[in-house]
VODOZA-272808 format. One line per 4 residues: number of its first residue (from 1); their letters; for each residue x, y, z of N, C-alpha, C. Coordinates in nm, 4 decimals, decimal comma. Layout:
N
NUM> A> X:Y:Z:X:Y:Z:X:Y:Z; ...
END
This chain:
174
1> XXXX> 8,8049:9,8637:10,0719:8,8715:9,9833:10,1179:8,9928:10,0104:10,0295; 9,0349:10,1349:10,0293:9,1514:10,1722:9,9498:9,2750:10,1006:10,0047; 9,3601:10,0589:9,9150:9,4846:9,9911:9,9534:9,5604:10,0763:10,0555; 9,6074:10,0125:10,1624:9,6736:10,0856:10,2696:9,8127:10,0280:10,2987
5> XXXX> 9,9173:10,0940:10,2484:10,0523:10,0484:10,2817:10,0781:10,0501:10,4329; 10,0187:10,1461:10,5034:10,0384:10,1533:10,6486:9,9848:10,0275:10,7167; 9,8672:9,9809:10,6735:9,8108:9,8589:10,7313:9,8962:9,7384:10,6948; 9,9346:9,7260:10,5688:10,0165:9,6134:10,5249:10,1476:9,6072:10,6026
9> XXXX> 10,2222:9,7173:10,6005:10,3546:9,7167:10,6630:10,3467:9,7230:10,8148; 10,2412:9,7835:10,8689:10,2244:9,7870:11,0142:10,2019:9,6484:11,0715; 10,1074:9,5747:11,0138:10,0790:9,4388:11,0619:10,1986:9,3473:11,0361; 10,2614:9,3592:10,9192:10,3795:9,2778:10,8888:10,4910:9,3052:10,9887
13> XXXX> 10,5107:9,4310:11,0240:10,6151:9,4668:11,1211:10,5857:9,4070:11,2585; 10,4617:9,4141:11,3017:10,4236:9,3538:11,4305:10,4511:9,2033:11,4274; 10,4163:9,1372:11,3171:10,4402:8,9935:11,3047:10,5899:8,9620:11,3131; 10,6726:9,0400:11,2446:10,8171:9,0180:11,2464:10,8734:9,0402:11,3868
17> XXXX> 10,8333:9,1491:11,4509:10,8845:9,1808:11,5846:10,8456:9,0718:11,6848; 10,7197:9,0299:11,6841:10,6767:8,9230:11,7756:10,7487:8,7917:11,7465; 10,7643:8,7604:11,6181:10,8342:8,6378:11,5796:10,9786:8,6390:11,6292; 11,0502:8,7460:11,6020:11,1911:8,7526:11,6417:11,2066:8,7558:11,7937
21> XXXX> 11,1174:8,8251:11,8610:11,1228:8,8318:12,0071:11,0991:8,6934:12,0680; 10,9983:8,6219:12,0201:10,9702:8,4893:12,0758:11,0809:8,3900:12,0413; 11,1415:8,4034:11,9259:11,2532:8,3150:11,8907:11,3734:8,3423:11,9809; 11,3951:8,4694:12,0120:11,5056:8,5027:12,1030:11,4795:8,4447:12,2409
25> XXXX> 11,3544:8,4593:12,2889:11,3196:8,4017:12,4190:11,3356:8,2500:12,4184; 11,2928:8,1862:12,3125:11,3057:8,0408:12,3017:11,4526:7,9997:12,3045; 11,5358:8,0739:12,2330:11,6785:8,0430:12,2298:11,7406:8,0599:12,3676; 11,7043:8,1668:12,4391:11,7613:8,1951:12,5703:11,7114:8,1007:12,6798
29> XXXX> 11,5833:8,0607:12,6718:11,5240:7,9883:12,7848:11,4917:7,8415:12,7585; 11,4874:7,8008:12,6326:11,4491:7,6627:12,6042:11,5623:7,5762:12,5511; 11,6640:7,6390:12,4907:11,7754:7,5611:12,4364:11,8430:7,4847:12,5494; 11,8734:7,3606:12,5267:11,9439:7,2736:12,6209:11,8597:7,2330:12,7411
33> XXXX> 11,7313:7,2647:12,7391:11,6452:7,2255:12,8504:11,5335:7,1342:12,8031; 11,4617:7,0769:12,8988:11,3488:6,9912:12,8614:11,2318:7,0769:12,8119; 11,1394:7,0170:12,7376:11,0211:7,0924:12,6944:10,9418:7,1450:12,8135; 10,8792:7,2589:12,7965:10,7943:7,3189:12,8989:10,6499:7,2908:12,8584
37> XXXX> 10,5771:7,2221:12,9458:10,4390:7,1866:12,9164:10,3468:7,3027:12,9530; 10,2746:7,3544:12,8532:10,1788:7,4610:12,8774:10,0404:7,4038:12,9040; 9,9995:7,3070:12,8240:9,8715:7,2381:12,8395:9,8980:7,0877:12,8327; 9,9666:7,0373:12,9334:10,0018:6,8954:12,9351:10,0832:6,8597:12,8126
41> XXXX> 10,0516:6,7463:12,7527:10,1207:6,7029:12,6314:10,0697:6,7762:12,5072; 9,9537:6,8393:12,5163:9,8910:6,9024:12,4009:9,9734:7,0184:12,3453; 10,0153:7,1108:12,4309:10,0944:7,2273:12,3881:10,2190:7,2349:12,4740; 10,3339:7,2275:12,4082:10,4618:7,2355:12,4778:10,5524:7,3351:12,4066
45> XXXX> 10,6425:7,3926:12,4832:10,7459:7,4778:12,4263:10,8757:7,3991:12,4315; 10,9415:7,3900:12,3192:11,0678:7,3180:12,3094:11,1549:7,3919:12,2091; 11,2816:7,3656:12,2092:11,3716:7,4380:12,1196:11,4245:7,3443:12,0120; 11,4167:7,3902:11,8902:11,4785:7,3169:11,7800:11,5164:7,4158:11,6709
49> XXXX> 11,6090:7,3758:11,5895:11,6479:7,4560:11,4742:11,6126:7,3744:11,3509; 11,5537:7,4405:11,2529:11,5054:7,3738:11,1341:11,5820:7,4256:11,0127; 11,6562:7,3366:10,9483:11,7304:7,3770:10,8281:11,6454:7,3613:10,7024; 11,5246:7,3061:10,7177:11,4359:7,2859:10,6033:11,3328:7,3966:10,5932
53> XXXX> 11,2298:7,3681:10,5140:11,1190:7,4623:10,5042:11,0092:7,4131:10,5970; 10,8881:7,4526:10,5761:10,7780:7,4169:10,6645:10,7770:7,2668:10,6940; 10,7580:7,2355:10,8197:10,7481:7,0978:10,8673:10,8751:7,0167:10,8424; 10,9879:7,0839:10,8290:11,1151:7,0143:10,8125:11,1410:6,9607:10,6730
57> XXXX> 11,0536:6,9902:10,5780:11,0761:6,9436:10,4412:11,2049:7,0035:10,3863; 11,2776:6,9272:10,3113:11,4043:6,9663:10,2478:11,5156:6,9949:10,3479; 11,5022:6,9485:10,4708:11,6070:6,9687:10,5710:11,7361:6,9016:10,5241; 11,8465:6,9695:10,5449:11,9772:6,9160:10,5105:12,0127:6,9234:10,3631
61> XXXX> 11,9258:6,9772:10,2817:11,9533:6,9891:10,1381:12,0428:7,1102:10,1131; 12,1236:7,0988:10,0123:12,2134:7,2085:9,9763:12,1414:7,2993:9,8771; 12,0443:7,3744:9,9268:11,9667:7,4665:9,8446:11,9405:7,5905:9,9282; 11,9554:7,7081:9,8703:11,9316:7,8310:9,9481:11,7820:7,8501:9,9751
65> XXXX> 11,7331:7,7956:10,0868:11,5905:7,7961:10,1171:11,5346:7,9357:10,1426; 11,6215:8,0320:10,1661:11,5731:8,1689:10,1840:11,5030:8,2193:10,0577; 11,5279:8,1545:9,9445:11,4628:8,1921:9,8189:11,3110:8,1822:9,8334; 11,2610:8,0807:9,9057:11,1173:8,0665:9,9252:11,0582:8,1869:9,9977
69> XXXX> 11,1293:8,2361:10,0989:11,0821:8,3535:10,1723:11,0834:8,4780:10,0838; 11,1858:8,4917:10,0034:11,1944:8,6073:9,9138:11,0820:8,6023:9,8107; 11,0560:8,4857:9,7546:10,9494:8,4709:9,6555:10,8137:8,5008:9,7191; 10,7905:8,4509:9,8411:10,6634:8,4768:9,9097:10,6454:8,6267:9,9346
73> XXXX> 10,7495:8,6934:9,9831:10,7405:8,8371:10,0100:10,7177:8,9143:9,8793; 10,7869:8,8756:9,7734:10,7693:8,9432:9,6439:10,6275:8,9221:9,5908; 10,5751:8,8005:9,6052:10,4388:8,7721:9,5579:10,3369:8,8577:9,6320; 10,3562:8,8739:9,7619:10,2657:8,9587:9,8404:10,2705:9,1019:9,7894
77> XXXX> 10,3894:9,1536:9,7672:10,4030:9,2920:9,7219:10,3423:9,3114:9,5830; 10,3570:9,2135:9,4954:10,2969:9,2227:9,3618:10,1446:9,2208:9,3733; 10,0899:9,1278:9,4524:9,9446:9,1221:9,4714:9,8920:9,2526:9,5295; 9,9633:9,3050:9,6266:9,9227:9,4303:9,6899:9,9230:9,5447:9,5891
81> XXXX> 10,0282:9,5532:9,5095:10,0423:9,6631:9,4136:9,9411:9,6547:9,2992; 9,8939:9,5356:9,2670:9,8035:9,5179:9,1527:9,6604:9,5620:9,1795; 9,6250:9,5833:9,3057:9,4867:9,6152:9,3388:9,4772:9,7477:9,4124; 9,3967:9,8384:9,3585:9,3790:9,9696:9,4210:9,2957:9,9600:9,5477
85> XXXX> 9,2072:9,8614:9,5512:9,1259:9,8404:9,6707:9,1397:9,6954:9,7148; 9,1377:9,6765:9,8447:9,1465:9,5434:9,9048:9,0554:9,5390:10,0263; 8,9914:9,4254:10,0471:8,9131:9,4097:10,1688:9,0081:9,4073:10,2881; 8,9549:9,4314:10,4053:9,0361:9,4252:10,5268:9,0959:9,2857:10,5414
89> XXXX> 9,0170:9,1833:10,5098:9,0665:9,0458:10,5203:9,1861:9,0228:10,4283; 9,1792:9,0761:10,3078:9,2930:9,0595:10,2162:9,4137:9,1404:10,2627; 9,3903:9,2603:10,3133:9,5013:9,3382:10,3707:9,5716:9,2573:10,4794; 9,4919:9,2056:10,5728:9,5496:9,1305:10,6845:9,6179:9,0038:10,6374
93> XXXX> 9,5570:8,9342:10,5429:9,6174:8,8094:10,4954:9,7531:8,8362:10,4306; 9,7597:8,9364:10,3458:9,8875:8,9688:10,2809:9,9908:9,0154:10,3825; 9,9470:9,0937:10,4798:10,0391:9,1420:10,5836:10,0947:9,0269:10,6664; 10,0103:8,9303:10,7022:10,0566:8,8153:10,7807:10,1545:8,7294:10,7012
97> XXXX> 10,1251:8,7072:10,5745:10,2174:8,6294:10,4915:10,3506:8,7019:10,4788; 10,3459:8,8323:10,4547:10,4688:8,9113:10,4420:10,5494:8,9081:10,5713; 10,4830:8,9325:10,6837:10,5534:8,9324:10,8122:10,6156:8,7970:10,8445; 10,5417:8,6894:10,8204:10,5953:8,5553:10,8463:10,7121:8,5219:10,7555
101> XXXX> 10,7004:8,5574:10,6282:10,8093:8,5308:10,5340:10,9355:8,6063:10,5752; 10,9194:8,7310:10,6148:11,0359:8,8102:10,6568:11,0937:8,7573:10,7874; 11,0071:8,7177:10,8807:11,0558:8,6627:11,0079:11,1448:8,5416:10,9868; 11,1015:8,4479:10,9033:11,1840:8,3304:10,8770:11,3033:8,3629:10,7880
105> XXXX> 11,2886:8,4626:10,6994:11,4007:8,5044:10,6155:11,5154:8,5581:10,7017; 11,4824:8,6337:10,8039:11,5856:8,6872:10,8938:11,6674:8,5725:10,9532; 11,5992:8,4676:11,0001:11,6708:8,3529:11,0575:11,7595:8,2850:10,9535; 11,7046:8,2634:10,8360:11,7794:8,1912:10,7315:11,9039:8,2686:10,6879
109> XXXX> 11,8901:8,4002:10,6758:12,0037:8,4809:10,6320:12,1090:8,4905:10,7419; 12,0665:8,5003:10,8678:12,1634:8,5178:10,9766:12,2265:8,3869:11,0236; 12,1526:8,2742:11,0157:12,2106:8,1497:11,0681:12,1934:8,0292:10,9764; 12,1190:8,0433:10,8693:12,0974:7,9297:10,7799:11,9879:7,8348:10,8258
113> XXXX> 11,9322:7,8608:10,9442:11,8271:7,7774:11,0010:11,7221:7,8657:11,0663; 11,6057:7,8065:11,0908:11,4965:7,8774:11,1560:11,4774:7,8200:11,2957; 11,4558:7,9064:11,3931:11,4255:7,8618:11,5296:11,2775:7,8260:11,5367; 11,2481:7,7041:11,5810:11,1117:7,6586:11,6041:11,0994:7,6222:11,7516
117> XXXX> 10,9797:7,6414:11,8090:10,9676:7,6166:11,9524:10,8295:7,5748:12,0007; 10,7289:7,5713:11,9171:10,5955:7,5314:11,9610:10,5702:7,3883:11,9130; 10,5375:7,3019:12,0082:10,5104:7,1619:11,9764:10,3681:7,1275:12,0181; 10,2908:7,0784:11,9235:10,1559:7,0309:11,9510:10,1556:6,8798:11,9371
121> XXXX> 10,0908:6,8121:12,0310:10,0809:6,6665:12,0202:9,9463:6,6216:12,0758; 9,9038:6,5072:12,0263:9,7756:6,4518:12,0694:9,7863:6,3005:12,0673; 9,7734:6,2409:12,1834:9,7738:6,0952:12,1972:9,8918:6,0295:12,1270; 10,0099:6,0842:12,1501:10,1319:6,0273:12,0944:10,1664:6,0730:11,9537
125> XXXX> 10,0817:6,1511:11,8914:10,1095:6,2021:11,7571:10,1551:6,3470:11,7685; 10,2736:6,3749:11,7166:10,3280:6,5100:11,7248:10,3193:6,5816:11,5914; 10,2763:6,7061:11,5984:10,2777:6,7945:11,4828:10,4194:6,8512:11,4749; 10,4755:6,8753:11,3562:10,6107:6,9321:11,3498:10,6198:7,0640:11,4284
129> XXXX> 10,7323:7,0830:11,4940:10,7561:7,2027:11,5747:10,7559:7,3246:11,4816; 10,6986:7,4353:11,5299:10,6850:7,5547:11,4470:10,7092:7,6804:11,5285; 10,6972:7,7967:11,4651:10,7204:7,9254:11,5306:10,6101:8,0235:11,4908; 10,6170:8,1463:11,5405:10,5127:8,2445:11,5103:10,5130:8,2894:11,3642
133> XXXX> 10,6279:8,2885:11,2998:10,6311:8,3226:11,1572:10,5508:8,2193:11,0781; 10,5645:8,0925:11,1158:10,4872:7,9868:11,0498:10,3377:8,0065:11,0733; 10,3011:8,0463:11,1948:10,1609:8,0725:11,2274:10,1094:8,1894:11,1427; 10,1911:8,2937:11,1289:10,1505:8,4107:11,0499:10,1286:8,3725:10,9036
137> XXXX> 10,2221:8,2984:10,8449:10,2090:8,2595:10,7044:10,0872:8,1692:10,6851; 10,0732:8,0694:10,7699:9,9608:7,9758:10,7574:9,8274:8,0474:10,7762; 9,8189:8,1325:10,8769:9,6954:8,2089:10,9001:9,6673:8,3021:10,7829; 9,7714:8,3664:10,7314:9,7548:8,4567:10,6181:9,7064:8,3846:10,4937
141> XXXX> 9,7621:8,2680:10,4664:9,7200:8,1910:10,3488:9,5748:8,1456:10,3645; 9,5381:8,0965:10,4826:9,3993:8,0533:10,5065:9,3026:8,1718:10,4944; 9,3377:8,2843:10,5542:9,2526:8,4028:10,5461:9,2404:8,4515:10,4027; 9,3507:8,4483:10,3284:9,3470:8,4898:10,1879:9,2526:8,4003:10,1089
145> XXXX> 9,2617:8,2692:10,1297:9,1750:8,1748:10,0580:9,0281:8,1983:10,0932; 9,0007:8,2206:10,2209:8,8627:8,2473:10,2625:8,8115:8,3778:10,2029; 8,8943:8,4810:10,2056:8,8539:8,6108:10,1515:8,8344:8,6019:10,0007; 8,9226:8,5330:9,9321:8,9116:8,5179:9,7880:8,7834:8,4430:9,7536
149> XXXX> 8,7586:8,3343:9,8249:8,6373:8,2558:9,8015:8,5125:8,3403:9,8284; 8,5132:8,4132:9,9374:8,3990:8,4982:9,9740:8,3778:8,6082:9,8706; 8,4866:8,6727:9,8288:8,4761:8,7815:9,7311:8,4196:8,7317:9,5985; 8,4612:8,6126:9,5574:8,4136:8,5600:9,4293:8,2713:8,5061:9,4380
153> XXXX> 8,2312:8,4561:9,5535:8,0929:8,4116:9,5711:7,9965:8,5288:9,5684; 8,0427:8,6442:9,6161:7,9568:8,7616:9,6269:7,9826:8,8661:9,5182; 8,0566:8,8268:9,4134:8,0810:8,9190:9,3028:7,9501:8,9385:9,2256; 7,9259:9,0588:9,1775:7,8031:9,0828:9,1012:7,7954:8,9912:8,9789
157> XXXX> 7,6753:8,9451:8,9473:7,6558:8,8535:8,8351:7,6974:8,9165:8,7033; 7,6769:9,0476:8,6885:7,7134:9,1120:8,5635:7,8641:9,1113:8,5399; 7,9433:9,1046:8,6469:8,0880:9,0986:8,6301:8,1288:8,9617:8,5758; 8,0510:8,8583:8,6085:8,0843:8,7241:8,5642:8,0466:8,7011:8,4183
161> XXXX> 7,9408:8,7653:8,3721:7,8991:8,7456:8,2330:7,8700:8,8811:8,1692; 7,9689:8,9368:8,0982:7,9525:9,0695:8,0390:7,8517:9,0671:7,9240; 7,7999:9,1847:7,8936:7,7070:9,2010:7,7822:7,7754:9,1582:7,6527; 7,6997:9,1003:7,5592:7,7611:9,0647:7,4308:7,8203:9,1886:7,3642
165> XXXX> 7,9381:9,1728:7,3065:8,0036:9,2826:7,2363:8,0855:9,3729:7,3266; 8,0892:9,3453:7,4582:8,1706:9,4274:7,5481:8,2917:9,3473:7,5917; 8,3934:9,4182:7,6343:8,5139:9,3534:7,6833:8,4931:9,3046:7,8259; 8,5331:9,1803:7,8551:8,5235:9,1339:7,9936:8,6249:9,2098:8,0797
169> XXXX> 8,5925:9,2259:8,2071:8,6850:9,2919:8,2984:8,6901:9,2133:8,4280; 8,8037:9,2306:8,4964:8,8213:9,1612:8,6240:8,7491:9,2389:8,7321; 8,6787:9,1700:8,8232:8,6153:9,2414:8,9337:8,7231:9,2954:9,0267; 8,6982:9,4092:9,0848:8,7910:9,4698:9,1800:8,7675:9,4117:9,3174
173> XX> 8,8749:9,4033:9,3980:8,8617:9,3589:9,5362:8,7788:9,4590:9,6116; 8,7127:9,4144:9,7134:8,6299:9,5033:9,7941:8,7085:9,5613:9,9070
END
């Protein structure tokens, strides 16, 4: 389909709004309280602030981590601008990555830390606490990889091996 800024920015905006709203709720209702069990020990809501990047990596380091969010958002915009057509899956993947990057960027710029509140655990093993922006970025990256793999598996054979004496060209996104 033709590249759609409305789809990209619409989905990204929804992701940012939901992320910021849930972080505000977590701050208001979970800070200073015990975790809230949604599905026993498996899914809990708890409040934490993360000064690092995903999964607490680089926490406490004296580095402007908001740079990662800016780079991710810029990469999405460059990828979007480079292709006149994009599959729906690629539109959604880029929009989710953009929305998640902006959601966490807002936290980093306003407080230097990101609010995390979803805790998954299984038989005593805990996954690092995360938020909806993290879910958006992770889902977007996975969807992008799946769409890219699918698009390249189904690319026409002639695009992969051009006629002798002709210039090779990149296949367009679907």
